[in-house]
Phi, psi and omega in degrees: 000133187235157178218114174251131184250134182244032170219163186282110186245359184238101180228063176060052189260004190303320181293317180292322180295321186287318173302318183292313179302313183293331182294319181287328175301316181291317177299334182299332183296331188245334188260119193287336184296335185301319188264003180307329183298338185254009187288159172281125182245016184303312187300317181299311181298314182297324176295315180301328181288347183273356176272132177252186198283350174291338174269116179259340185226143173247126181247120178260125173257105177186166182216154180064236181297340181277355189222318196295324184290308175305315179298317176300318179290318185293316182282342176288318183269346182308311181304333187245350181218098185299117179298149179287332172232160174272137180251125182242149180233125170263105181239006188216147171271011173297121182291343182276323175293318183295314181290326179297321177292317176303326179290349180266349187229160164252117175315320180293339181246024185236149165245140190248128173258115182262111190238113172205118184294316177285339178084006180226026180290116192304310183300313183293319186281330175294323176287319181302316184297326184292315181288318185303322182291344176261328178220107181254019179289112192298334180287348177278000187235143169230137183245133173237121191201178171279145173310134175068011169294165174296322173300321174299319176297320183291315182301323175293318179306312183269000171077036178269160173290139184232133169246147179245135179285149174301131182298333186262013179246116180284158182306316184277356169254019191256008187294327175274009172260189176313327183302319182265318194292318184295310177295324179295314178303321180295341179253019180062031171280140181285094184286338173293321177292321174304306181292326177303320179293313178298322176295332178287326176288321179298318180293321187295317184282316185280343177245040173057040179271196194282345177266349185296312183298323184284323169304310181292320180296320181289317181302311185295321175301308184292322179283326178294327187247027189288350178265334183271307174257083189267006175237134181242114182265121177252110189257097183264125180266060173187133179294339179290348183260011176310313182268348171290329184283334171298318181294319180299317181302318180288305178314313182284314185295308185284339177277322187253350177274094192210168163275146182291149189296323185250020184195171179269011186281140167269131187225173171155164179231120193282124183268135177239127174260130185226151179240122173265155358278359185308304182284004163303327184264019179214278195285339180302320181303319182293323184286316184290317182247357186273196182297143184274068182229023185231136164255150188232131167241129181264134172246124185233151175256125184291320188225108177279351180054044181212130189254022180302130189229144173300127182297150176272073180230152182255126182250129180308138175073352181243028178299332182292348177258013170298350170305336186280335192300126176085004181274132177292139182295333172297326177286325181296311186293325177292319174295327176292317179290322176308313182293320173295325181289319179296316183293330174284324175297330180296329178294343172063351181233024174240109179297127176212159166211171181240139169242118179253112177264153193286319185191176181265102177203177182299316184296326179297307178301321181295320177296313184292325176292319182287328172307308180288327175296313181297312175308317184294317178299320184292317183292316182302325183293318188285324178273006172066050172239164169276102189299339198244009169252176182207065177299331180287340169281311183304326188295315176294331168294318173306312176293322180300315189293324176300314183295321180292327171299313179294343181285331189293000000 
């Protein structure tokens, strides 16, 4: 994994970098996601081996941090590594969506993972009730929750398998915990390599490796200019990253959009997820000629490991595009991203950088996920917010639960 920065990030910031690094080192003592890459995963692997070929589908009941990370990894790998089982996600109380997913699966050939840290997530429990009314065999369910939550008590009562979340790992930082690792392992994703990729970034950052400087520089720049460039666009040049950018939007938005810890000011950097080349024909116009309030990060794949090529044929009236003949598609998409990057550099007032991942595999996506978790924590520290709470989300949940009580 490489990170090329195309904006001025060094303005005598060595003292600030050292202070920021020490703050994250200190935070690492209490925030659990930092050390997930080195966790013991034997229980997950052993449990995965107990599933036989009669289980064709893994069904995740979860929302937000309970689903987006696993979905991002699964969809990233699916085009190049056929999963052993299909993975489905119930993430909405939209009845049309529920019925559409149910039309694709047989419950008798499915295993259902019910994921709720609190054990009282309205969306998750409502869908679980619907499925449980149809299939109440306890062996068809595995629960992932906090120890002693109400959901834990229910799972114990019916005799289902339970995995517990680390108490110091928040939902949107939980993809590298059992929340993401179990469903992925059940679909034969190599979770060891996933954690190995994350660990490479962790080691690089905490042991003065090649990514430490770029992460610190980016975080300081984003924080310093968070009122000027208050929108961050993640422009991923691979369709395999479509759900990764959704994960990033939740991570960035829910972690950084806050009232400051020591003031009454509301701060944050709005995340926008884009996929190239498609969004070159829509959102790029706003970036190039719109308000100068956006920074842009391009994610590129160095090696697609695919030689699909434009045929060497001549089409009447389209001869001007014969320059495409014989070009591999992987080379074309790289040329498209590089051309956009060059065009934005010429503007001189749009901060941008490139992240290059080696290939579409577990190690690469593990690196990318941990990189963004670290970057989020660094920016949160600098703009003086509690990166790990979400009071704006909780207030809506409280109102909803009151509405449900009053309905009865």
